[in-house]
C-alpha positions in Angstrom: 95.8 -53.9 50.5 95.8 -58.1 49.8 92.3 -58.5 50.0 91.7 -54.9 47.6 94.6 -56.0 45.3 93.5 -59.4 44.5 91.0 -60.2 41.6 87.9 -59.9 42.1 85.9 -63.1 42.7 88.8 -64.2 44.9 88.2 -61.4 47.2 84.7 -61.7 47.4 84.9 -65.4 47.8 87.3 -65.1 50.8 85.6 -62.3 52.5 82.2 -64.3 52.2 84.2 -67.4 53.9 85.3 -65.0 56.8 82.4 -63.7 57.4 80.5 -67.5 57.3 83.3 -68.5 59.9 82.5 -65.7 61.6 78.5 -65.9 61.6 79.4 -69.3 62.1 81.9 -70.4 64.9 80.8 -73.9 65.8 82.1 -74.5 62.5 85.4 -72.2 63.1 86.3 -74.1 66.3 85.9 -77.3 64.2 87.7 -76.0 61.3 90.9 -74.3 63.6 90.9 -77.7 65.9 91.5 -79.6 62.3 94.0 -76.9 61.0 95.9 -77.2 64.2 95.7 -80.6 64.3 97.3 -81.7 61.2 99.8 -78.2 61.4 100.9 -80.0 65.2 101.6 -83.3 63.8 104.0 -81.7 61.3 106.1 -79.1 62.9 103.3 -76.0 61.8 104.5 -76.6 58.3 102.2 -75.2 56.0 103.1 -77.1 52.1 100.3 -78.3 49.5 100.6 -82.0 51.4 99.4 -80.7 54.7 96.3 -78.5 52.9 95.1 -81.9 51.1 94.9 -83.6 54.5 92.5 -80.9 55.7 89.2 -82.5 54.2 87.4 -80.6 56.5 88.7 -77.1 55.5 88.0 -78.2 51.5 84.2 -79.0 52.8 84.2 -75.5 54.3 85.3 -73.8 51.0 83.4 -75.8 48.5 80.1 -75.4 50.6 81.0 -71.4 50.7 81.7 -71.3 47.0 78.4 -73.3 46.6 76.6 -70.6 48.7 77.8 -67.5 47.4 77.0 -68.9 44.0 73.6 -70.7 44.9 72.7 -68.7 47.8 72.4 -72.0 49.9 71.5 -71.2 53.4 73.0 -72.7 56.5 71.8 -76.2 56.9 71.8 -77.0 53.2 73.4 -80.0 51.8 75.9 -77.3 50.7 77.2 -76.4 53.6 79.2 -79.1 56.1 78.0 -80.2 59.2 79.8 -79.9 62.6 
């Protein structure tokens, strides 16, 4: 219900990001390692400051947003390298 009840743009962006992560498991693995590493340093607490430390997460979200809006392809400079 969360995805259905959200705003269209946010729902589409989140769905597309999850799809891209499923398609590119190397990116998904690196992102999971970053999330686990940062949260492991902070007693598994998700806070604004902890999210700010996740630079690869920021690159993935920004790259996916650009890819969604511009139709970029994997390997374009918009999508973060692994």
